[in-house]
C-alpha positions in Angstrom: -43.8 -35.0 108.9 -43.2 -31.5 110.7 -45.5 -29.0 111.5 -45.1 -25.8 109.5 -44.6 -24.4 112.9 -41.8 -26.4 113.8 -40.0 -26.0 110.5 -36.6 -24.0 110.5 -35.5 -21.6 108.1 -33.0 -24.4 106.9 -35.8 -27.2 106.3 -37.3 -24.8 103.7 -34.1 -23.4 102.3 -33.2 -24.4 98.5 -30.4 -26.7 98.3 -28.4 -24.5 96.6 -28.3 -21.9 99.2 -28.2 -24.3 102.0 -24.3 -24.0 102.6 -24.7 -20.4 102.7 -27.5 -20.3 105.0 -25.3 -22.8 107.3 -22.4 -20.7 107.3 -24.3 -17.4 108.4 -26.1 -19.2 111.4 -22.6 -20.7 112.4 -21.2 -17.4 112.6 -24.1 -15.9 114.6 -23.8 -18.9 116.8 -20.4 -18.7 117.3 -20.9 -14.8 118.3 -19.0 -13.5 115.3 -21.8 -11.5 114.5 -25.1 -10.1 116.3 -27.2 -10.0 112.9 -26.9 -10.8 109.4 -29.5 -10.1 106.4 -29.1 -12.4 103.2 -31.1 -12.9 99.7 -31.6 -17.0 99.4 -34.3 -19.2 97.8 -37.3 -21.0 99.8 -38.8 -24.2 98.8 -42.6 -24.3 99.0 -44.6 -27.5 99.8 -45.3 -27.7 95.9 -41.6 -27.9 95.2 -41.6 -24.5 93.4 -39.1 -21.9 95.0 -39.5 -18.1 95.8 -36.7 -15.6 96.7 -36.6 -14.1 100.2 -34.4 -11.5 102.0 -33.8 -12.9 105.2 -33.1 -10.9 108.4 -32.0 -12.6 111.6 -30.9 -11.5 115.0 -29.1 -13.1 117.7 -31.2 -14.1 120.8 -28.6 -13.9 123.8 -28.8 -15.6 127.3 -27.4 -13.4 130.5 -24.0 -14.5 129.8 -24.2 -12.6 126.0 -24.0 -16.1 124.4 -26.2 -16.8 121.3 -28.8 -19.3 122.4 -31.6 -18.7 119.8 -32.2 -16.6 116.7 -35.2 -14.3 115.2 -35.9 -13.9 111.9 -38.2 -12.6 109.3 -38.4 -13.4 105.5 -39.7 -10.8 103.0 -40.7 -12.3 99.5 -38.5 -10.7 96.8 -39.4 -12.6 94.0 -40.9 -9.7 91.8 -37.7 -7.9 92.3 -35.4 -10.7 91.6 -37.2 -11.4 88.3 -37.0 -7.6 87.4 -33.0 -7.6 88.0 -32.9 -10.7 86.0 -34.8 -8.9 83.2 -33.0 -6.0 83.3 -29.4 -7.8 83.4 -30.8 -9.4 80.3 -31.7 -6.0 78.6 -28.5 -4.8 79.6 -26.7 -7.8 77.8 -28.8 -7.0 74.6 -27.9 -3.3 74.8 -24.1 -4.2 75.0 -24.6 -6.4 72.0 -25.9 -4.0 69.9 -23.6 -1.2 70.9 -20.6 -3.9 69.9 -22.2 -4.8 66.8 -22.2 -0.9 65.7 -19.3 -0.2 63.5 -18.9 3.4 65.1 -17.1 4.2 68.3 -19.3 4.6 71.2 -19.1 5.8 75.0 -21.0 6.9 77.7 -20.0 9.2 80.4 -21.4 10.4 83.9 -22.2 13.9 85.0 -18.2 14.4 85.6 -17.0 13.6 82.3 -16.0 10.1 83.4 -16.8 7.2 80.7 -18.7 4.4 82.3 -19.0 2.3 79.1 -17.0 2.1 75.9 -17.5 -0.3 72.7 -14.4 -2.1 71.3 -14.6 0.2 68.3 -13.8 3.1 70.6 -11.1 0.9 72.2 -9.7 0.0 68.9 -9.6 4.0 67.7 -7.6 5.0 70.8 -5.6 1.8 71.1 -6.5 1.8 74.9 -8.3 -0.9 76.9 -11.3 -1.1 79.3 -8.6 -0.6 82.5 -7.4 2.7 80.9 -10.7 4.1 80.0 -13.6 3.3 82.5 -13.8 5.9 85.2 -11.5 8.3 83.3 -12.4 11.5 81.5 -9.7 10.6 78.6 -9.3 14.3 78.4 -5.4 13.9 79.5 -5.1 11.8 76.1 -5.8 14.8 74.1 -3.9 18.1 73.6 -5.2 20.6 76.2 -6.9 22.9 73.5 -9.0 19.8 72.5 -9.6 18.5 76.0 -11.2 22.2 76.9 -13.1 22.1 73.6 -14.6 18.7 74.1 -15.3 19.2 78.0 -17.1 22.5 77.3 -19.2 20.9 74.7 -20.0 17.8 77.0 -20.7 20.4 79.8 -23.1 22.3 77.6 -24.9 18.9 76.5 -25.1 17.6 79.9 -26.5 21.2 81.4 -28.7 22.0 78.7 -30.1 18.7 77.4 -29.6 20.1 73.8 -27.7 17.3 71.6 -24.8 18.5 69.8 -23.5 17.0 66.3 -20.7 18.4 64.8 -17.4 17.9 62.7 -14.3 18.6 64.7 -10.7 17.5 64.7 -9.3 14.8 67.3 -5.7 14.1 68.0 -5.1 10.4 68.3 -1.5 9.0 68.7 -0.1 12.3 67.3 -2.2 12.2 64.2 -4.9 14.8 63.7 -8.1 13.0 62.6 -11.3 14.7 61.3 -14.5 13.1 63.3 -18.2 13.5 63.2 -19.6 13.4 66.9 -23.0 13.2 68.2 -23.4 13.9 71.8 -26.5 13.8 73.9 -27.6 13.6 77.4 
């Protein structure tokens, strides 16, 4: 049985992260990189695991050849658990937004769409590739574009929600819609 002080990083690496760890070590010993930082799981004595952020730097000899490494591990288990909970919550919210029968979209401060539900795509006859990261202002007549962007800007700048009935041209047909915009 090895003493803890003689265990290597590889000895306590979770089996599913072993290949990745070996690859990074190979790169550092081949001289491809001077240092690296990765997130991986470690095995405790009781066989449970924890997440660690490993930072490794090469130790070189006088000929600039890597002869060893030095590393530090920071326990990031709490952060990884929080990230997992956040992903789960994002999935739940997306599911709820998809189940709502009305078109819903989210925009960033530059009026670019960051999310739209399938009812939004169906309404406009567009897909995610043509929507996400775009303003969609180019898909409506200029007067409507200026009107919508002005209202959006006002809501974003003031934080005052806007609720109104207005006209929207979709595929050359004018529709009366009710919009609710909030920051």
